[in-house]
One Martini backbone bead per residue (centre of mass of N, CA, C, O) as a GRO file, in nm:
protein
  285
    1MET     BB    1  -2.074  -1.471  -3.040
    2THR     BB    2  -2.272  -1.220  -3.117
    3PHE     BB    3  -2.375  -0.922  -3.241
    4ALA     BB    4  -2.577  -0.866  -3.004
    5ASP     BB    5  -2.355  -0.906  -2.785
    6LEU     BB    6  -2.171  -0.682  -2.875
    7ARG     BB    7  -2.387  -0.452  -2.861
    8ASN     BB    8  -2.448  -0.490  -2.548
    9PHE     BB    9  -2.165  -0.445  -2.447
   10ALA     BB   10  -2.120  -0.161  -2.578
   11HIS     BB   11  -2.367  -0.031  -2.423
   12LEU     BB   12  -2.282  -0.104  -2.116
   13HIS     BB   13  -1.947  -0.077  -2.194
   14PRO     BB   14  -1.792   0.154  -2.356
   15GLY     BB   15  -1.517   0.189  -2.227
   16LEU     BB   16  -1.426  -0.105  -2.243
   17ALA     BB   17  -1.462  -0.145  -2.547
   18ALA     BB   18  -1.262   0.077  -2.637
   19LEU     BB   19  -1.017  -0.048  -2.480
   20SER     BB   20  -1.012  -0.312  -2.622
   21ALA     BB   21  -0.997  -0.215  -2.908
   22GLY     BB   22  -0.730  -0.059  -2.877
   23ALA     BB   23  -0.547  -0.301  -2.778
   24PHE     BB   24  -0.606  -0.475  -3.030
   25GLY     BB   25  -0.506  -0.262  -3.234
   26ALA     BB   26  -0.211  -0.241  -3.133
   27CYS     BB   27  -0.141  -0.533  -3.194
   28VAL     BB   28  -0.204  -0.522  -3.496
   29GLY     BB   29   0.001  -0.299  -3.553
   30SER     BB   30   0.259  -0.459  -3.468
   31PHE     BB   31   0.217  -0.662  -3.703
   32LEU     BB   32   0.221  -0.455  -3.936
   33ASN     BB   33   0.512  -0.375  -3.906
   34VAL     BB   34   0.629  -0.632  -3.994
   35CYS     BB   35   0.492  -0.640  -4.275
   36ILE     BB   36   0.612  -0.369  -4.375
   37HIS     BB   37   0.915  -0.469  -4.350
   38ARG     BB   38   0.899  -0.755  -4.502
   39LEU     BB   39   0.726  -0.785  -4.767
   40PRO     BB   40   0.887  -0.605  -4.975
   41LYS     BB   41   1.137  -0.823  -4.929
   42GLY     BB   42   1.029  -1.135  -4.898
   43GLU     BB   43   0.972  -1.191  -4.607
   44SER     BB   44   0.888  -1.349  -4.332
   45ILE     BB   45   0.620  -1.308  -4.086
   46VAL     BB   46   0.722  -1.537  -3.874
   47LYS     BB   47   1.026  -1.582  -3.965
   48PRO     BB   48   1.161  -1.445  -3.743
   49GLY     BB   49   1.146  -1.297  -3.483
   50SER     BB   50   1.172  -1.023  -3.317
   51HIS     BB   51   1.433  -0.787  -3.433
   52CYS     BB   52   1.693  -0.628  -3.467
   53ALA     BB   53   1.910  -0.494  -3.699
   54CYS     BB   54   2.151  -0.662  -3.550
   55GLY     BB   55   1.990  -0.947  -3.466
   56GLN     BB   56   1.854  -0.905  -3.191
   57PRO     BB   57   1.636  -1.009  -2.991
   58ILE     BB   58   1.319  -0.924  -2.878
   59PRO     BB   59   1.179  -0.883  -2.590
   60PHE     BB   60   0.845  -0.873  -2.504
   61TRP     BB   61   0.868  -0.620  -2.299
   62LEU     BB   62   0.979  -0.443  -2.558
   63ASN     BB   63   0.702  -0.523  -2.748
   64ILE     BB   64   0.502  -0.332  -2.654
   65PRO     BB   65   0.271  -0.149  -2.755
   66LEU     BB   66   0.412   0.182  -2.744
   67PHE     BB   67   0.571   0.128  -2.477
   68GLY     BB   68   0.837   0.034  -2.581
   69TRP     BB   69   0.923   0.285  -2.740
   70LEU     BB   70   0.901   0.478  -2.488
   71PHE     BB   71   1.094   0.331  -2.302
   72LEU     BB   72   1.331   0.345  -2.517
   73ARG     BB   73   1.330   0.627  -2.670
   74GLY     BB   74   1.388   0.518  -2.984
   75ARG     BB   75   1.597   0.290  -2.875
   76ALA     BB   76   1.794   0.042  -2.873
   77LYS     BB   77   1.930  -0.153  -2.631
   78CYS     BB   78   2.159  -0.321  -2.772
   79CYS     BB   79   2.276  -0.064  -2.990
   80GLY     BB   80   2.119   0.235  -3.012
   81ALA     BB   81   1.939   0.239  -3.235
   82THR     BB   82   1.711   0.377  -3.424
   83ILE     BB   83   1.362   0.394  -3.401
   84SER     BB   84   1.114   0.434  -3.580
   85VAL     BB   85   0.811   0.616  -3.567
   86ARG     BB   86   0.632   0.427  -3.725
   87TYR     BB   87   0.561   0.220  -3.510
   88PRO     BB   88   0.381   0.389  -3.311
   89LEU     BB   89   0.188   0.511  -3.537
   90VAL     BB   90   0.059   0.242  -3.638
   91GLU     BB   91  -0.049   0.160  -3.360
   92LEU     BB   92  -0.218   0.413  -3.300
   93ALA     BB   93  -0.389   0.408  -3.573
   94THR     BB   94  -0.511   0.129  -3.522
   95ALA     BB   95  -0.633   0.182  -3.252
   96LEU     BB   96  -0.815   0.416  -3.332
   97LEU     BB   97  -0.974   0.268  -3.551
   98PHE     BB   98  -1.099   0.045  -3.353
   99VAL     BB   99  -1.249   0.256  -3.183
  100ALA     BB  100  -1.423   0.380  -3.402
  101ALA     BB  101  -1.565   0.126  -3.500
  102TRP     BB  102  -1.699   0.049  -3.215
  103SER     BB  103  -1.832   0.345  -3.174
  104PHE     BB  104  -1.971   0.409  -3.492
  105LEU     BB  105  -2.042   0.110  -3.558
  106PRO     BB  106  -2.185  -0.159  -3.630
  107PRO     BB  107  -2.080  -0.464  -3.523
  108ALA     BB  108  -2.065  -0.599  -3.814
  109LYS     BB  109  -1.905  -0.374  -3.946
  110ALA     BB  110  -1.663  -0.372  -3.740
  111VAL     BB  111  -1.556  -0.647  -3.818
  112ALA     BB  112  -1.477  -0.559  -4.109
  113ALA     BB  113  -1.288  -0.322  -4.009
  114CYS     BB  114  -1.079  -0.530  -3.879
  115VAL     BB  115  -0.968  -0.573  -4.187
  116PHE     BB  116  -0.981  -0.333  -4.364
  117LEU     BB  117  -0.802  -0.117  -4.207
  118PRO     BB  118  -0.538  -0.279  -4.184
  119LEU     BB  119  -0.493  -0.308  -4.489
  120LEU     BB  120  -0.460  -0.006  -4.538
  121VAL     BB  121  -0.222   0.037  -4.360
  122LEU     BB  122  -0.026  -0.150  -4.479
  123LEU     BB  123  -0.029  -0.038  -4.773
  124ALA     BB  124   0.063   0.253  -4.682
  125GLY     BB  125   0.322   0.170  -4.545
  126CYS     BB  126   0.474   0.051  -4.783
  127ASP     BB  127   0.458   0.292  -4.971
  128LEU     BB  128   0.620   0.489  -4.775
  129ASP     BB  129   0.874   0.312  -4.731
  130ASP     BB  130   0.913   0.161  -5.055
  131MET     BB  131   0.718   0.213  -5.304
  132MET     BB  132   0.580  -0.070  -5.240
  133VAL     BB  133   0.325  -0.312  -5.318
  134PRO     BB  134   0.186  -0.588  -5.221
  135ASP     BB  135  -0.024  -0.829  -5.337
  136ALA     BB  136  -0.151  -0.994  -5.125
  137PRO     BB  137  -0.298  -0.781  -4.956
  138ASN     BB  138  -0.455  -0.655  -5.198
  139PHE     BB  139  -0.615  -0.916  -5.279
  140ALA     BB  140  -0.733  -0.947  -4.989
  141LEU     BB  141  -0.919  -0.708  -5.010
  142VAL     BB  142  -1.102  -0.817  -5.231
  143GLY     BB  143  -1.185  -1.090  -5.108
  144THR     BB  144  -1.301  -0.997  -4.835
  145GLY     BB  145  -1.511  -0.798  -4.954
  146ILE     BB  146  -1.685  -1.018  -5.086
  147LEU     BB  147  -1.730  -1.191  -4.826
  148PHE     BB  148  -1.866  -0.972  -4.649
  149ALA     BB  149  -2.107  -0.904  -4.832
  150MET     BB  150  -2.231  -1.195  -4.777
  151LEU     BB  151  -2.226  -1.193  -4.458
  152ILE     BB  152  -2.257  -0.844  -4.461
  153PRO     BB  153  -2.493  -0.657  -4.607
  154SER     BB  154  -2.484  -0.395  -4.425
  155MET     BB  155  -2.215  -0.286  -4.531
  156LEU     BB  156  -2.399  -0.203  -4.813
  157GLY     BB  157  -2.717  -0.142  -4.724
  158GLU     BB  158  -2.860  -0.451  -4.725
  159THR     BB  159  -3.188  -0.458  -4.550
  160GLY     BB  160  -3.478  -0.446  -4.704
  161HIS     BB  161  -3.514  -0.744  -4.712
  162SER     BB  162  -3.678  -1.013  -4.563
  163ILE     BB  163  -3.476  -1.188  -4.736
  164GLU     BB  164  -3.149  -1.255  -4.671
  165ALA     BB  165  -3.057  -1.374  -4.947
  166VAL     BB  166  -3.113  -1.113  -5.102
  167ASN     BB  167  -2.923  -0.924  -4.958
  168ARG     BB  168  -2.670  -1.092  -5.031
  169PHE     BB  169  -2.680  -1.068  -5.328
  170ARG     BB  170  -2.691  -0.760  -5.350
  171ALA     BB  171  -2.414  -0.720  -5.204
  172LEU     BB  172  -2.251  -0.871  -5.416
  173ILE     BB  173  -2.315  -0.694  -5.650
  174ASP     BB  174  -2.207  -0.426  -5.525
  175SER     BB  175  -1.914  -0.535  -5.496
  176LEU     BB  176  -1.851  -0.613  -5.788
  177LEU     BB  177  -1.909  -0.329  -5.899
  178GLY     BB  178  -1.689  -0.197  -5.741
  179VAL     BB  179  -1.456  -0.352  -5.866
  180ALA     BB  180  -1.513  -0.266  -6.158
  181VAL     BB  181  -1.501   0.048  -6.123
  182GLY     BB  182  -1.222   0.069  -5.982
  183THR     BB  183  -1.066  -0.062  -6.221
  184ALA     BB  184  -1.157   0.125  -6.455
  185LEU     BB  185  -1.077   0.396  -6.361
  186ILE     BB  186  -0.773   0.356  -6.307
  187TRP     BB  187  -0.703   0.238  -6.589
  188TRP     BB  188  -0.779   0.477  -6.763
  189ILE     BB  189  -0.602   0.697  -6.616
  190ARG     BB  190  -0.334   0.544  -6.656
  191THR     BB  191  -0.343   0.533  -6.963
  192LEU     BB  192  -0.364   0.823  -7.027
  193GLY     BB  193  -0.139   0.937  -6.851
  194THR     BB  194   0.086   0.770  -7.009
  195ILE     BB  195   0.042   0.902  -7.285
  196LEU     BB  196   0.076   1.202  -7.199
  197ALA     BB  197   0.360   1.163  -7.013
  198GLY     BB  198   0.542   0.913  -7.121
  199ARG     BB  199   0.463   0.760  -6.837
  200GLU     BB  200   0.393   0.621  -6.568
  201ALA     BB  201   0.120   0.728  -6.361
  202MET     BB  202   0.032   0.440  -6.248
  203GLY     BB  203  -0.003   0.177  -6.049
  204GLU     BB  204  -0.125  -0.127  -6.010
  205ALA     BB  205  -0.196  -0.118  -5.707
  206ASP     BB  206  -0.410   0.108  -5.737
  207ILE     BB  207  -0.629  -0.073  -5.879
  208ILE     BB  208  -0.660  -0.284  -5.664
  209LEU     BB  209  -0.736  -0.094  -5.425
  210CYS     BB  210  -0.991   0.017  -5.550
  211ALA     BB  211  -1.125  -0.250  -5.580
  212GLY     BB  212  -1.123  -0.315  -5.275
  213ILE     BB  213  -1.293  -0.067  -5.194
  214GLY     BB  214  -1.535  -0.152  -5.358
  215ALA     BB  215  -1.594  -0.417  -5.220
  216TYR     BB  216  -1.671  -0.263  -4.940
  217CYS     BB  217  -1.827   0.021  -5.081
  218GLY     BB  218  -1.871   0.023  -5.361
  219TRP     BB  219  -1.899   0.228  -5.637
  220GLN     BB  220  -1.898   0.497  -5.471
  221GLY     BB  221  -1.645   0.445  -5.311
  222ALA     BB  222  -1.462   0.422  -5.558
  223VAL     BB  223  -1.501   0.713  -5.654
  224PHE     BB  224  -1.419   0.850  -5.390
  225CYS     BB  225  -1.138   0.726  -5.369
  226LEU     BB  226  -1.024   0.875  -5.620
  227PHE     BB  227  -1.103   1.185  -5.562
  228GLY     BB  228  -1.034   1.194  -5.264
  229GLY     BB  229  -0.740   1.106  -5.299
  230SER     BB  230  -0.645   1.345  -5.472
  231VAL     BB  231  -0.701   1.559  -5.261
  232VAL     BB  232  -0.507   1.447  -5.053
  233GLY     BB  233  -0.249   1.452  -5.222
  234VAL     BB  234  -0.248   1.762  -5.268
  235VAL     BB  235  -0.243   1.849  -4.979
  236THR     BB  236   0.024   1.708  -4.911
  237ALA     BB  237   0.204   1.845  -5.127
  238LEU     BB  238   0.171   2.155  -5.100
  239PRO     BB  239   0.397   2.239  -4.901
  240SER     BB  240   0.637   2.146  -5.068
  241TRP     BB  241   0.572   2.326  -5.318
  242ILE     BB  242   0.593   2.601  -5.167
  243ILE     BB  243   0.883   2.573  -5.068
  244SER     BB  244   1.023   2.539  -5.355
  245LYS     BB  245   0.917   2.815  -5.462
  246ILE     BB  246   1.054   2.995  -5.241
  247LYS     BB  247   1.345   2.883  -5.316
  248GLY     BB  248   1.352   2.825  -5.634
  249GLU     BB  249   1.269   2.530  -5.687
  250GLU     BB  250   1.227   2.224  -5.813
  251TYR     BB  251   0.970   2.008  -5.812
  252GLU     BB  252   1.030   1.651  -5.715
  253GLY     BB  253   0.806   1.523  -5.581
  254VAL     BB  254   0.680   1.201  -5.440
  255VAL     BB  255   0.351   1.084  -5.403
  256PRO     BB  256   0.193   0.864  -5.256
  257PHE     BB  257  -0.126   0.713  -5.329
  258VAL     BB  258  -0.222   0.494  -5.133
  259PRO     BB  259  -0.279   0.661  -4.876
  260SER     BB  260  -0.501   0.846  -5.006
  261LEU     BB  261  -0.692   0.606  -5.072
  262ALA     BB  262  -0.725   0.507  -4.792
  263ILE     BB  263  -0.842   0.748  -4.654
  264ALA     BB  264  -1.099   0.758  -4.846
  265GLY     BB  265  -1.200   0.480  -4.779
  266ALA     BB  266  -1.237   0.518  -4.471
  267VAL     BB  267  -1.437   0.761  -4.491
  268TRP     BB  268  -1.653   0.599  -4.646
  269PHE     BB  269  -1.705   0.366  -4.439
  270PHE     BB  270  -1.804   0.561  -4.207
  271ARG     BB  271  -1.962   0.810  -4.419
  272GLY     BB  272  -2.116   0.736  -4.686
  273PRO     BB  273  -2.426   0.803  -4.655
  274GLU     BB  274  -2.381   1.102  -4.565
  275LEU     BB  275  -2.241   1.188  -4.824
  276VAL     BB  276  -2.475   1.138  -5.012
  277LEU     BB  277  -2.683   1.328  -4.867
  278ALA     BB  278  -2.516   1.583  -4.897
  279TRP     BB  279  -2.504   1.579  -5.211
  280ARG     BB  280  -2.808   1.586  -5.260
  281THR     BB  281  -2.869   1.846  -5.102
  282TRP     BB  282  -2.672   2.023  -5.272
  283ALA     BB  283  -2.793   1.959  -5.566
  284GLY     BB  284  -3.107   2.036  -5.472
  285SER     BB  285  -3.048   2.351  -5.401
   0.00000   0.00000   0.00000
């Protein structure tokens, strides 16, 4: 099946295409839950199969994305233990991202989104759950971004030349430049922040993540990822800070930065060109 076939199918059957994308995304989200739980602990994501915290295997009919958690009302059937709400939220978020990708992006870019967006969800989930980001999916983000840049140059807006090889080469340069800019930005901020604060300001995982977003989104996406992610982080932490001030307590909250970077990266991937146009319009007015 070619990208043209996918485009025609989505155009002729938009509802079915969205439903199919959502169902597939929910299944991917179910697998991401396994990865989020096991990768930070160094466990295999293949064996053993899905099982409860008490060790009992989970039958497949209770492991259906979203419906399994709802049917069980958030409690394990075998032992009655509470099942974290993170499981259906990850499945729902991934399903919605897949629907958005196939509804608002060109088919070729939507294919790349089905790799890029789940990796962002995985990394954000690991950081939220364990404040620890595994290296493997982080480096996979960088590697797949460079690969997709060569395979799908339109992902980075390189469609202007009549010779496809030229578009692929330009997209590769854009991707590598995004990796370089993303790495350099976070590294310098981390280094200066560590010197000023006297402690580690940012983790190495943030550097690799920003590089990976740069691989998919180019250098502009890497810059937006950093500053947009900072805004998301501040907005996320603000309610807790306000509550602590009202109570007269010292705010000691730690906000994981990877989810904020991931949100900013996803926003740019969906609406990067529009954001650039809006910025140029505003700056020129």
